[in-house]
PyMOL Python script that loads the backbone (N, CA, C, O; Angstrom):
from pymol import cmd

cmd.read_pdbstr("""\
ATOM      1  N   MET A   1       0.873  -1.209   0.080  1.00  0.00           N
ATOM      2  CA  MET A   1      -0.031   0.060   0.040  1.00  0.00           C
ATOM      3  C   MET A   1       0.929   1.392   0.047  1.00  0.00           C
ATOM      4  O   MET A   1       1.907   1.499   0.787  1.00  0.00           O
ATOM      5  N   SER A   2       0.551   2.274  -0.781  1.00  0.00           N
ATOM      6  CA  SER A   2       1.374   3.404  -0.872  1.00  0.00           C
ATOM      7  C   SER A   2       1.223   4.143   0.201  1.00  0.00           C
ATOM      8  O   SER A   2       0.351   3.824   1.009  1.00  0.00           O
ATOM      9  N   LYS A   3       2.079   5.333   0.438  1.00  0.00           N
ATOM     10  CA  LYS A   3       1.937   6.085   1.453  1.00  0.00           C
ATOM     11  C   LYS A   3       0.831   7.112   1.428  1.00  0.00           C
ATOM     12  O   LYS A   3       0.351   7.560   2.469  1.00  0.00           O
ATOM     13  N   ASP A   4       0.413   7.497   0.159  1.00  0.00           N
ATOM     14  CA  ASP A   4      -0.663   8.521  -0.155  1.00  0.00           C
ATOM     15  C   ASP A   4      -2.012   7.710   0.199  1.00  0.00           C
ATOM     16  O   ASP A   4      -2.960   8.297   0.722  1.00  0.00           O
ATOM     17  N   VAL A   5      -2.050   6.558  -0.058  1.00  0.00           N
ATOM     18  CA  VAL A   5      -3.331   5.699   0.097  1.00  0.00           C
ATOM     19  C   VAL A   5      -3.511   5.352   1.748  1.00  0.00           C
ATOM     20  O   VAL A   5      -4.563   5.506   2.369  1.00  0.00           O
ATOM     21  N   LYS A   6      -2.334   4.888   2.268  1.00  0.00           N
ATOM     22  CA  LYS A   6      -2.351   4.901   3.692  1.00  0.00           C
ATOM     23  C   LYS A   6      -2.723   6.073   4.580  1.00  0.00           C
ATOM     24  O   LYS A   6      -3.398   5.921   5.598  1.00  0.00           O
ATOM     25  N   GLY A   7      -2.245   7.297   4.149  1.00  0.00           N
ATOM     26  CA  GLY A   7      -2.445   8.421   4.820  1.00  0.00           C
ATOM     27  C   GLY A   7      -3.868   8.981   4.597  1.00  0.00           C
ATOM     28  O   GLY A   7      -4.448   9.581   5.502  1.00  0.00           O
ATOM     29  N   THR A   8      -4.436   8.773   3.358  1.00  0.00           N
ATOM     30  CA  THR A   8      -5.823   9.097   3.071  1.00  0.00           C
ATOM     31  C   THR A   8      -6.636   8.195   4.006  1.00  0.00           C
ATOM     32  O   THR A   8      -7.468   8.775   4.704  1.00  0.00           O
ATOM     33  N   LEU A   9      -6.531   6.941   4.122  1.00  0.00           N
ATOM     34  CA  LEU A   9      -7.342   6.074   4.787  1.00  0.00           C
ATOM     35  C   LEU A   9      -7.074   6.397   6.436  1.00  0.00           C
ATOM     36  O   LEU A   9      -8.018   6.332   7.223  1.00  0.00           O
ATOM     37  N   PHE A  10      -6.051   6.662   6.772  1.00  0.00           N
ATOM     38  CA  PHE A  10      -5.861   7.038   8.216  1.00  0.00           C
ATOM     39  C   PHE A  10      -6.690   8.275   8.542  1.00  0.00           C
ATOM     40  O   PHE A  10      -7.291   8.390   9.610  1.00  0.00           O
ATOM     41  N   THR A  11      -6.698   9.305   7.465  1.00  0.00           N
ATOM     42  CA  THR A  11      -7.391  10.421   7.715  1.00  0.00           C
ATOM     43  C   THR A  11      -8.923  10.214   7.729  1.00  0.00           C
ATOM     44  O   THR A  11      -9.614  10.873   8.506  1.00  0.00           O
ATOM     45  N   VAL A  12      -9.389   9.438   7.002  1.00  0.00           N
ATOM     46  CA  VAL A  12     -10.872   9.090   6.786  1.00  0.00           C
ATOM     47  C   VAL A  12     -11.250   8.477   8.058  1.00  0.00           C
ATOM     48  O   VAL A  12     -12.239   8.935   8.631  1.00  0.00           O
ATOM     49  N   VAL A  13     -10.526   7.386   8.647  1.00  0.00           N
ATOM     50  CA  VAL A  13     -10.792   6.716   9.809  1.00  0.00           C
ATOM     51  C   VAL A  13     -10.867   7.640  10.994  1.00  0.00           C
ATOM     52  O   VAL A  13     -11.745   7.551  11.851  1.00  0.00           O
ATOM     53  N   ALA A  14      -9.821   8.606  10.999  1.00  0.00           N
ATOM     54  CA  ALA A  14      -9.695   9.628  12.175  1.00  0.00           C
ATOM     55  C   ALA A  14     -10.939  10.608  12.051  1.00  0.00           C
ATOM     56  O   ALA A  14     -11.519  11.040  13.048  1.00  0.00           O
ATOM     57  N   GLY A  15     -11.257  10.884  10.918  1.00  0.00           N
ATOM     58  CA  GLY A  15     -12.476  11.681  10.575  1.00  0.00           C
ATOM     59  C   GLY A  15     -13.761  11.081  11.347  1.00  0.00           C
ATOM     60  O   GLY A  15     -14.458  11.641  12.194  1.00  0.00           O
ATOM     61  N   ILE A  16     -13.877   9.741  10.794  1.00  0.00           N
ATOM     62  CA  ILE A  16     -15.109   9.133  11.344  1.00  0.00           C
ATOM     63  C   ILE A  16     -15.172   8.920  12.835  1.00  0.00           C
ATOM     64  O   ILE A  16     -16.169   9.086  13.537  1.00  0.00           O
ATOM     65  N   ALA A  17     -14.001   8.540  13.219  1.00  0.00           N
ATOM     66  CA  ALA A  17     -13.794   8.331  14.839  1.00  0.00           C
ATOM     67  C   ALA A  17     -14.104   9.781  15.576  1.00  0.00           C
ATOM     68  O   ALA A  17     -14.673   9.811  16.667  1.00  0.00           O
ATOM     69  N   TRP A  18     -13.745  10.798  14.991  1.00  0.00           N
ATOM     70  CA  TRP A  18     -13.872  12.039  15.682  1.00  0.00           C
ATOM     71  C   TRP A  18     -15.516  12.507  15.624  1.00  0.00           C
ATOM     72  O   TRP A  18     -16.053  13.127  16.542  1.00  0.00           O
ATOM     73  N   GLY A  19     -16.108  12.152  14.551  1.00  0.00           N
ATOM     74  CA  GLY A  19     -17.569  12.365  14.372  1.00  0.00           C
ATOM     75  C   GLY A  19     -18.354  11.588  15.363  1.00  0.00           C
ATOM     76  O   GLY A  19     -19.337  12.011  15.972  1.00  0.00           O
ATOM     77  N   LEU A  20     -17.796  10.349  15.468  1.00  0.00           N
ATOM     78  CA  LEU A  20     -18.557   9.456  16.311  1.00  0.00           C
ATOM     79  C   LEU A  20     -18.394   9.747  17.792  1.00  0.00           C
ATOM     80  O   LEU A  20     -19.310   9.646  18.607  1.00  0.00           O
ATOM     81  N   SER A  21     -16.987  10.167  18.108  1.00  0.00           N
ATOM     82  CA  SER A  21     -16.993  10.764  19.554  1.00  0.00           C
ATOM     83  C   SER A  21     -17.766  11.895  19.984  1.00  0.00           C
ATOM     84  O   SER A  21     -18.292  12.038  21.087  1.00  0.00           O
ATOM     85  N   GLY A  22     -17.787  12.789  18.883  1.00  0.00           N
ATOM     86  CA  GLY A  22     -18.769  14.179  19.239  1.00  0.00           C
ATOM     87  C   GLY A  22     -20.141  13.661  19.537  1.00  0.00           C
ATOM     88  O   GLY A  22     -20.718  13.974  20.578  1.00  0.00           O
ATOM     89  N   THR A  23     -20.717  12.802  18.560  1.00  0.00           N
ATOM     90  CA  THR A  23     -22.161  12.510  18.648  1.00  0.00           C
ATOM     91  C   THR A  23     -22.295  11.649  19.999  1.00  0.00           C
ATOM     92  O   THR A  23     -23.201  11.926  20.784  1.00  0.00           O
ATOM     93  N   SER A  24     -21.476  10.700  20.246  1.00  0.00           N
ATOM     94  CA  SER A  24     -21.612   9.973  21.476  1.00  0.00           C
ATOM     95  C   SER A  24     -21.412  10.705  22.692  1.00  0.00           C
ATOM     96  O   SER A  24     -22.012  10.346  23.705  1.00  0.00           O
ATOM     97  N   GLY A  25     -20.558  11.791  22.711  1.00  0.00           N
ATOM     98  CA  GLY A  25     -20.406  12.683  23.665  1.00  0.00           C
ATOM     99  C   GLY A  25     -21.625  13.635  24.084  1.00  0.00           C
ATOM    100  O   GLY A  25     -21.872  13.999  25.234  1.00  0.00           O
ATOM    101  N   GLN A  26     -22.277  13.938  23.026  1.00  0.00           N
ATOM    102  CA  GLN A  26     -23.538  14.800  23.247  1.00  0.00           C
ATOM    103  C   GLN A  26     -24.623  13.686  23.720  1.00  0.00           C
ATOM    104  O   GLN A  26     -25.459  14.052  24.547  1.00  0.00           O
ATOM    105  N   TYR A  27     -24.654  12.577  23.327  1.00  0.00           N
ATOM    106  CA  TYR A  27     -25.763  11.672  23.840  1.00  0.00           C
ATOM    107  C   TYR A  27     -25.452  11.470  25.245  1.00  0.00           C
ATOM    108  O   TYR A  27     -26.384  11.670  26.023  1.00  0.00           O
ATOM    109  N   LEU A  28     -24.323  11.111  25.734  1.00  0.00           N
ATOM    110  CA  LEU A  28     -23.946  10.911  27.086  1.00  0.00           C
ATOM    111  C   LEU A  28     -24.146  12.016  27.926  1.00  0.00           C
ATOM    112  O   LEU A  28     -24.645  11.894  29.044  1.00  0.00           O
ATOM    113  N   MET A  29     -23.744  13.213  27.397  1.00  0.00           N
ATOM    114  CA  MET A  29     -24.049  14.391  28.377  1.00  0.00           C
ATOM    115  C   MET A  29     -25.522  14.830  28.569  1.00  0.00           C
ATOM    116  O   MET A  29     -25.943  15.431  29.557  1.00  0.00           O
ATOM    117  N   ALA A  30     -26.281  14.431  27.442  1.00  0.00           N
ATOM    118  CA  ALA A  30     -27.635  14.711  27.576  1.00  0.00           C
ATOM    119  C   ALA A  30     -28.239  13.594  28.491  1.00  0.00           C
ATOM    120  O   ALA A  30     -29.396  13.800  28.856  1.00  0.00           O
ATOM    121  N   HIS A  31     -27.644  12.460  28.911  1.00  0.00           N
ATOM    122  CA  HIS A  31     -28.202  11.549  29.742  1.00  0.00           C
ATOM    123  C   HIS A  31     -27.444  11.733  31.126  1.00  0.00           C
ATOM    124  O   HIS A  31     -27.603  10.802  31.915  1.00  0.00           O
ATOM    125  N   GLY A  32     -26.692  12.727  31.518  1.00  0.00           N
ATOM    126  CA  GLY A  32     -26.305  12.955  32.697  1.00  0.00           C
ATOM    127  C   GLY A  32     -24.680  12.730  33.136  1.00  0.00           C
ATOM    128  O   GLY A  32     -24.209  12.807  34.271  1.00  0.00           O
ATOM    129  N   ILE A  33     -24.047  12.456  31.987  1.00  0.00           N
ATOM    130  CA  ILE A  33     -22.566  12.239  32.310  1.00  0.00           C
ATOM    131  C   ILE A  33     -21.910  13.541  32.031  1.00  0.00           C
ATOM    132  O   ILE A  33     -22.111  14.167  30.990  1.00  0.00           O
ATOM    133  N   SER A  34     -21.130  13.930  32.972  1.00  0.00           N
ATOM    134  CA  SER A  34     -20.477  15.248  32.870  1.00  0.00           C
ATOM    135  C   SER A  34     -19.404  15.222  31.995  1.00  0.00           C
ATOM    136  O   SER A  34     -18.881  14.163  31.647  1.00  0.00           O
ATOM    137  N   ALA A  35     -19.030  16.338  31.603  1.00  0.00           N
ATOM    138  CA  ALA A  35     -17.872  16.482  30.522  1.00  0.00           C
ATOM    139  C   ALA A  35     -16.469  16.062  31.042  1.00  0.00           C
ATOM    140  O   ALA A  35     -15.630  15.566  30.290  1.00  0.00           O
ATOM    141  N   LEU A  36     -16.245  16.294  32.424  1.00  0.00           N
ATOM    142  CA  LEU A  36     -15.083  15.913  33.235  1.00  0.00           C
ATOM    143  C   LEU A  36     -14.839  14.332  32.949  1.00  0.00           C
ATOM    144  O   LEU A  36     -13.865  13.861  32.362  1.00  0.00           O
ATOM    145  N   VAL A  37     -15.968  13.598  33.508  1.00  0.00           N
ATOM    146  CA  VAL A  37     -15.994  12.253  33.541  1.00  0.00           C
ATOM    147  C   VAL A  37     -15.804  11.533  32.113  1.00  0.00           C
ATOM    148  O   VAL A  37     -15.174  10.491  31.933  1.00  0.00           O
ATOM    149  N   LEU A  38     -16.465  12.286  31.141  1.00  0.00           N
ATOM    150  CA  LEU A  38     -16.451  11.777  29.696  1.00  0.00           C
ATOM    151  C   LEU A  38     -14.841  12.052  29.229  1.00  0.00           C
ATOM    152  O   LEU A  38     -14.247  11.163  28.618  1.00  0.00           O
ATOM    153  N   THR A  39     -14.337  13.018  29.472  1.00  0.00           N
ATOM    154  CA  THR A  39     -12.802  13.558  29.153  1.00  0.00           C
ATOM    155  C   THR A  39     -11.872  12.460  29.922  1.00  0.00           C
ATOM    156  O   THR A  39     -10.980  11.886  29.296  1.00  0.00           O
ATOM    157  N   ASN A  40     -12.090  12.213  31.178  1.00  0.00           N
ATOM    158  CA  ASN A  40     -11.260  11.157  31.953  1.00  0.00           C
ATOM    159  C   ASN A  40     -11.408   9.808  31.222  1.00  0.00           C
ATOM    160  O   ASN A  40     -10.432   9.194  30.790  1.00  0.00           O
ATOM    161  N   LEU A  41     -12.560   9.419  31.119  1.00  0.00           N
ATOM    162  CA  LEU A  41     -12.836   8.012  30.477  1.00  0.00           C
ATOM    163  C   LEU A  41     -12.131   7.928  28.984  1.00  0.00           C
ATOM    164  O   LEU A  41     -11.601   6.878  28.619  1.00  0.00           O
ATOM    165  N   ARG A  42     -12.159   9.034  28.195  1.00  0.00           N
ATOM    166  CA  ARG A  42     -11.617   8.990  26.896  1.00  0.00           C
ATOM    167  C   ARG A  42     -10.164   9.056  27.017  1.00  0.00           C
ATOM    168  O   ARG A  42      -9.528   8.506  26.117  1.00  0.00           O
ATOM    169  N   LEU A  43      -9.509   9.633  27.974  1.00  0.00           N
ATOM    170  CA  LEU A  43      -8.074   9.616  28.148  1.00  0.00           C
ATOM    171  C   LEU A  43      -7.630   8.312  28.522  1.00  0.00           C
ATOM    172  O   LEU A  43      -6.638   7.848  27.960  1.00  0.00           O
ATOM    173  N   ILE A  44      -8.408   7.475  29.648  1.00  0.00           N
ATOM    174  CA  ILE A  44      -8.018   6.262  30.099  1.00  0.00           C
ATOM    175  C   ILE A  44      -8.119   5.228  28.899  1.00  0.00           C
ATOM    176  O   ILE A  44      -7.183   4.462  28.670  1.00  0.00           O
ATOM    177  N   ILE A  45      -9.281   5.224  28.138  1.00  0.00           N
ATOM    178  CA  ILE A  45      -9.269   4.344  26.999  1.00  0.00           C
ATOM    179  C   ILE A  45      -8.219   4.471  26.051  1.00  0.00           C
ATOM    180  O   ILE A  45      -7.670   3.494  25.542  1.00  0.00           O
ATOM    181  N   ALA A  46      -7.885   5.811  25.767  1.00  0.00           N
ATOM    182  CA  ALA A  46      -6.834   6.056  24.627  1.00  0.00           C
ATOM    183  C   ALA A  46      -5.425   5.637  25.200  1.00  0.00           C
ATOM    184  O   ALA A  46      -4.574   5.168  24.445  1.00  0.00           O
ATOM    185  N   GLY A  47      -5.179   5.824  26.623  1.00  0.00           N
ATOM    186  CA  GLY A  47      -4.003   5.381  27.267  1.00  0.00           C
ATOM    187  C   GLY A  47      -3.797   3.911  27.261  1.00  0.00           C
ATOM    188  O   GLY A  47      -2.681   3.419  27.091  1.00  0.00           O
ATOM    189  N   LEU A  48      -4.969   3.146  27.464  1.00  0.00           N
ATOM    190  CA  LEU A  48      -4.860   1.742  27.435  1.00  0.00           C
ATOM    191  C   LEU A  48      -4.848   1.139  25.955  1.00  0.00           C
ATOM    192  O   LEU A  48      -4.394   0.027  25.685  1.00  0.00           O
ATOM    193  N   ALA A  49      -5.274   1.812  25.259  1.00  0.00           N
ATOM    194  CA  ALA A  49      -5.172   1.329  23.806  1.00  0.00           C
ATOM    195  C   ALA A  49      -3.794   1.558  23.326  1.00  0.00           C
ATOM    196  O   ALA A  49      -3.266   0.770  22.542  1.00  0.00           O
ATOM    197  N   LEU A  50      -3.150   2.688  23.804  1.00  0.00           N
ATOM    198  CA  LEU A  50      -1.616   2.762  23.413  1.00  0.00           C
ATOM    199  C   LEU A  50      -0.677   1.697  24.130  1.00  0.00           C
ATOM    200  O   LEU A  50       0.246   1.138  23.539  1.00  0.00           O
ATOM    201  N   VAL A  51      -0.974   1.491  25.341  1.00  0.00           N
ATOM    202  CA  VAL A  51      -0.330   0.383  26.123  1.00  0.00           C
ATOM    203  C   VAL A  51      -0.547  -0.895  25.474  1.00  0.00           C
ATOM    204  O   VAL A  51       0.424  -1.651  25.471  1.00  0.00           O
ATOM    205  N   PHE A  52      -1.619  -1.298  24.921  1.00  0.00           N
ATOM    206  CA  PHE A  52      -1.874  -2.496  24.236  1.00  0.00           C
ATOM    207  C   PHE A  52      -1.211  -2.444  22.982  1.00  0.00           C
ATOM    208  O   PHE A  52      -0.684  -3.496  22.619  1.00  0.00           O
ATOM    209  N   LEU A  53      -1.118  -1.445  22.232  1.00  0.00           N
ATOM    210  CA  LEU A  53      -0.475  -1.272  20.927  1.00  0.00           C
ATOM    211  C   LEU A  53       1.109  -1.318  21.132  1.00  0.00           C
ATOM    212  O   LEU A  53       1.866  -1.779  20.277  1.00  0.00           O
ATOM    213  N   THR A  54       1.511  -0.815  22.297  1.00  0.00           N
ATOM    214  CA  THR A  54       3.075  -0.915  22.474  1.00  0.00           C
ATOM    215  C   THR A  54       3.469  -2.362  23.042  1.00  0.00           C
ATOM    216  O   THR A  54       4.608  -2.817  22.939  1.00  0.00           O
ATOM    217  N   TYR A  55       2.477  -2.985  23.609  1.00  0.00           N
ATOM    218  CA  TYR A  55       2.757  -4.358  24.003  1.00  0.00           C
ATOM    219  C   TYR A  55       2.741  -5.333  22.718  1.00  0.00           C
ATOM    220  O   TYR A  55       3.475  -6.315  22.608  1.00  0.00           O
ATOM    221  N   ALA A  56       1.830  -4.929  21.799  1.00  0.00           N
ATOM    222  CA  ALA A  56       1.658  -5.835  20.527  1.00  0.00           C
ATOM    223  C   ALA A  56       2.899  -5.748  19.670  1.00  0.00           C
ATOM    224  O   ALA A  56       3.417  -6.726  19.133  1.00  0.00           O
ATOM    225  N   THR A  57       3.395  -4.344  19.569  1.00  0.00           N
ATOM    226  CA  THR A  57       4.462  -4.200  18.690  1.00  0.00           C
ATOM    227  C   THR A  57       6.065  -4.214  19.229  1.00  0.00           C
ATOM    228  O   THR A  57       7.040  -4.530  18.548  1.00  0.00           O
ATOM    229  N   SER A  58       6.065  -3.819  20.529  1.00  0.00           N
ATOM    230  CA  SER A  58       7.515  -3.565  21.204  1.00  0.00           C
ATOM    231  C   SER A  58       7.479  -3.939  22.666  1.00  0.00           C
ATOM    232  O   SER A  58       7.614  -3.074  23.531  1.00  0.00           O
ATOM    233  N   LYS A  59       7.285  -5.303  22.975  1.00  0.00           N
ATOM    234  CA  LYS A  59       7.197  -5.636  24.264  1.00  0.00           C
ATOM    235  C   LYS A  59       8.356  -5.113  25.265  1.00  0.00           C
ATOM    236  O   LYS A  59       8.154  -4.684  26.401  1.00  0.00           O
ATOM    237  N   ASP A  60       9.666  -5.237  24.593  1.00  0.00           N
ATOM    238  CA  ASP A  60      10.968  -4.872  25.239  1.00  0.00           C
ATOM    239  C   ASP A  60      10.827  -3.367  25.667  1.00  0.00           C
ATOM    240  O   ASP A  60      11.138  -3.105  26.829  1.00  0.00           O
ATOM    241  N   LYS A  61      10.420  -2.418  24.910  1.00  0.00           N
ATOM    242  CA  LYS A  61      10.365  -1.090  25.268  1.00  0.00           C
ATOM    243  C   LYS A  61       9.347  -0.893  26.381  1.00  0.00           C
ATOM    244  O   LYS A  61       9.587  -0.089  27.281  1.00  0.00           O
ATOM    245  N   LEU A  62       8.223  -1.593  26.353  1.00  0.00           N
ATOM    246  CA  LEU A  62       7.320  -1.486  27.399  1.00  0.00           C
ATOM    247  C   LEU A  62       7.739  -1.985  28.673  1.00  0.00           C
ATOM    248  O   LEU A  62       7.455  -1.354  29.691  1.00  0.00           O
ATOM    249  N   TYR A  63       8.427  -3.124  28.721  1.00  0.00           N
ATOM    250  CA  TYR A  63       9.134  -3.508  29.907  1.00  0.00           C
ATOM    251  C   TYR A  63      10.236  -2.683  30.320  1.00  0.00           C
ATOM    252  O   TYR A  63      10.473  -2.540  31.519  1.00  0.00           O
ATOM    253  N   ALA A  64      10.988  -2.082  29.360  1.00  0.00           N
ATOM    254  CA  ALA A  64      12.023  -1.175  29.872  1.00  0.00           C
ATOM    255  C   ALA A  64      11.454   0.134  30.620  1.00  0.00           C
ATOM    256  O   ALA A  64      12.022   0.706  31.550  1.00  0.00           O
ATOM    257  N   PHE A  65      10.340   0.465  30.093  1.00  0.00           N
ATOM    258  CA  PHE A  65       9.684   1.643  30.685  1.00  0.00           C
ATOM    259  C   PHE A  65       9.119   1.236  32.103  1.00  0.00           C
ATOM    260  O   PHE A  65       9.180   2.062  33.014  1.00  0.00           O
ATOM    261  N   LEU A  66       8.604   0.060  32.303  1.00  0.00           N
ATOM    262  CA  LEU A  66       8.106  -0.314  33.529  1.00  0.00           C
ATOM    263  C   LEU A  66       9.124  -0.650  34.579  1.00  0.00           C
ATOM    264  O   LEU A  66       8.809  -0.586  35.768  1.00  0.00           O
ATOM    265  N   LYS A  67      10.204  -0.966  34.242  1.00  0.00           N
ATOM    266  CA  LYS A  67      11.397  -1.198  35.042  1.00  0.00           C
ATOM    267  C   LYS A  67      12.126   0.067  35.438  1.00  0.00           C
ATOM    268  O   LYS A  67      12.941   0.051  36.360  1.00  0.00           O
ATOM    269  N   ASP A  68      11.870   1.060  34.819  1.00  0.00           N
ATOM    270  CA  ASP A  68      12.670   2.348  34.930  1.00  0.00           C
ATOM    271  C   ASP A  68      11.884   3.088  36.233  1.00  0.00           C
ATOM    272  O   ASP A  68      10.669   3.269  36.158  1.00  0.00           O
ATOM    273  N   ARG A  69      12.563   3.459  37.302  1.00  0.00           N
ATOM    274  CA  ARG A  69      12.094   4.062  38.373  1.00  0.00           C
ATOM    275  C   ARG A  69      11.509   5.205  38.132  1.00  0.00           C
ATOM    276  O   ARG A  69      10.386   5.479  38.555  1.00  0.00           O
ATOM    277  N   LYS A  70      12.458   6.227  37.197  1.00  0.00           N
ATOM    278  CA  LYS A  70      12.121   7.544  36.860  1.00  0.00           C
ATOM    279  C   LYS A  70      10.848   7.634  36.047  1.00  0.00           C
ATOM    280  O   LYS A  70      10.111   8.601  36.238  1.00  0.00           O
ATOM    281  N   SER A  71      10.551   6.781  35.224  1.00  0.00           N
ATOM    282  CA  SER A  71       9.563   6.727  34.332  1.00  0.00           C
ATOM    283  C   SER A  71       8.199   6.398  35.211  1.00  0.00           C
ATOM    284  O   SER A  71       7.148   7.025  35.080  1.00  0.00           O
ATOM    285  N   LEU A  72       8.405   5.310  36.122  1.00  0.00           N
ATOM    286  CA  LEU A  72       7.134   5.028  37.137  1.00  0.00           C
ATOM    287  C   LEU A  72       6.919   6.201  37.977  1.00  0.00           C
ATOM    288  O   LEU A  72       5.767   6.468  38.320  1.00  0.00           O
ATOM    289  N   PHE A  73       7.958   6.978  38.372  1.00  0.00           N
ATOM    290  CA  PHE A  73       7.681   8.169  39.242  1.00  0.00           C
ATOM    291  C   PHE A  73       6.899   9.125  38.342  1.00  0.00           C
ATOM    292  O   PHE A  73       5.940   9.736  38.815  1.00  0.00           O
ATOM    293  N   SER A  74       7.212   9.259  37.247  1.00  0.00           N
ATOM    294  CA  SER A  74       6.354  10.331  36.368  1.00  0.00           C
ATOM    295  C   SER A  74       4.898   9.752  36.210  1.00  0.00           C
ATOM    296  O   SER A  74       3.912  10.471  36.375  1.00  0.00           O
ATOM    297  N   LEU A  75       4.808   8.414  35.882  1.00  0.00           N
ATOM    298  CA  LEU A  75       3.502   8.047  35.842  1.00  0.00           C
ATOM    299  C   LEU A  75       2.663   7.928  37.172  1.00  0.00           C
ATOM    300  O   LEU A  75       1.433   7.980  37.155  1.00  0.00           O
ATOM    301  N   SER A  76       3.385   7.768  38.301  1.00  0.00           N
ATOM    302  CA  SER A  76       2.563   7.973  39.522  1.00  0.00           C
ATOM    303  C   SER A  76       2.243   9.393  39.870  1.00  0.00           C
ATOM    304  O   SER A  76       1.253   9.624  40.564  1.00  0.00           O
ATOM    305  N   CYS A  77       3.047  10.407  39.414  1.00  0.00           N
ATOM    306  CA  CYS A  77       2.525  11.845  39.533  1.00  0.00           C
ATOM    307  C   CYS A  77       1.278  12.133  38.660  1.00  0.00           C
ATOM    308  O   CYS A  77       0.445  12.955  39.041  1.00  0.00           O
ATOM    309  N   TYR A  78       1.144  11.460  37.489  1.00  0.00           N
ATOM    310  CA  TYR A  78       0.009  11.762  36.626  1.00  0.00           C
ATOM    311  C   TYR A  78      -1.333  11.048  37.168  1.00  0.00           C
ATOM    312  O   TYR A  78      -2.433  11.575  37.005  1.00  0.00           O
ATOM    313  N   LEU A  79      -1.213  10.158  37.641  1.00  0.00           N
ATOM    314  CA  LEU A  79      -2.549   9.384  38.202  1.00  0.00           C
ATOM    315  C   LEU A  79      -3.330  10.003  39.235  1.00  0.00           C
ATOM    316  O   LEU A  79      -4.552   9.865  39.285  1.00  0.00           O
ATOM    317  N   PRO A  80      -2.614  10.738  40.133  1.00  0.00           N
ATOM    318  CA  PRO A  80      -3.625  11.421  41.140  1.00  0.00           C
ATOM    319  C   PRO A  80      -4.425  12.616  40.387  1.00  0.00           C
ATOM    320  O   PRO A  80      -5.433  13.086  40.915  1.00  0.00           O
ATOM    321  N   CYS A  81      -3.927  13.116  39.078  1.00  0.00           N
ATOM    322  CA  CYS A  81      -4.679  14.033  38.491  1.00  0.00           C
ATOM    323  C   CYS A  81      -5.927  13.654  37.917  1.00  0.00           C
ATOM    324  O   CYS A  81      -6.670  14.531  37.477  1.00  0.00           O
ATOM    325  N   LEU A  82      -6.269  12.358  37.865  1.00  0.00           N
ATOM    326  CA  LEU A  82      -7.509  12.082  37.348  1.00  0.00           C
ATOM    327  C   LEU A  82      -8.504  12.210  38.409  1.00  0.00           C
ATOM    328  O   LEU A  82      -8.314  11.777  39.545  1.00  0.00           O
ATOM    329  N   ASP A  83      -9.752  12.912  37.963  1.00  0.00           N
ATOM    330  CA  ASP A  83     -10.753  13.050  38.952  1.00  0.00           C
ATOM    331  C   ASP A  83     -12.055  12.731  38.327  1.00  0.00           C
ATOM    332  O   ASP A  83     -12.423  13.309  37.304  1.00  0.00           O
ATOM    333  N   PHE A  84     -12.825  11.741  38.972  1.00  0.00           N
ATOM    334  CA  PHE A  84     -13.968  11.156  38.631  1.00  0.00           C
ATOM    335  C   PHE A  84     -15.266  11.734  39.492  1.00  0.00           C
ATOM    336  O   PHE A  84     -16.352  11.155  39.476  1.00  0.00           O
ATOM    337  N   SER A  85     -15.044  12.805  40.156  1.00  0.00           N
ATOM    338  CA  SER A  85     -16.262  13.266  40.763  1.00  0.00           C
ATOM    339  C   SER A  85     -17.180  14.072  39.936  1.00  0.00           C
ATOM    340  O   SER A  85     -18.235  14.490  40.413  1.00  0.00           O
TER     341      SER A  85
END
""", "prot")
cmd.dss("prot")
cmd.show_as("cartoon", "prot")
cmd.util.cbc("prot")
cmd.orient("prot")
């Protein structure tokens, strides 16, 4: 597959995903989900997807990150910022 076709395909998929997320967000907010909770859930799902992708493509880099104390400290500083209230 050429780079142009691949780039076009990725752009179309990203546009569809963006449109679906906007419509889904409006629906959920109309049914009582706050924007803060929705944003936190989207970030968590995206983060888990990236971790899974990293695990699937380069396990050694993921394991190196998890073994590095400095990286784990940075991650632990981020986690308390999540607020589901």
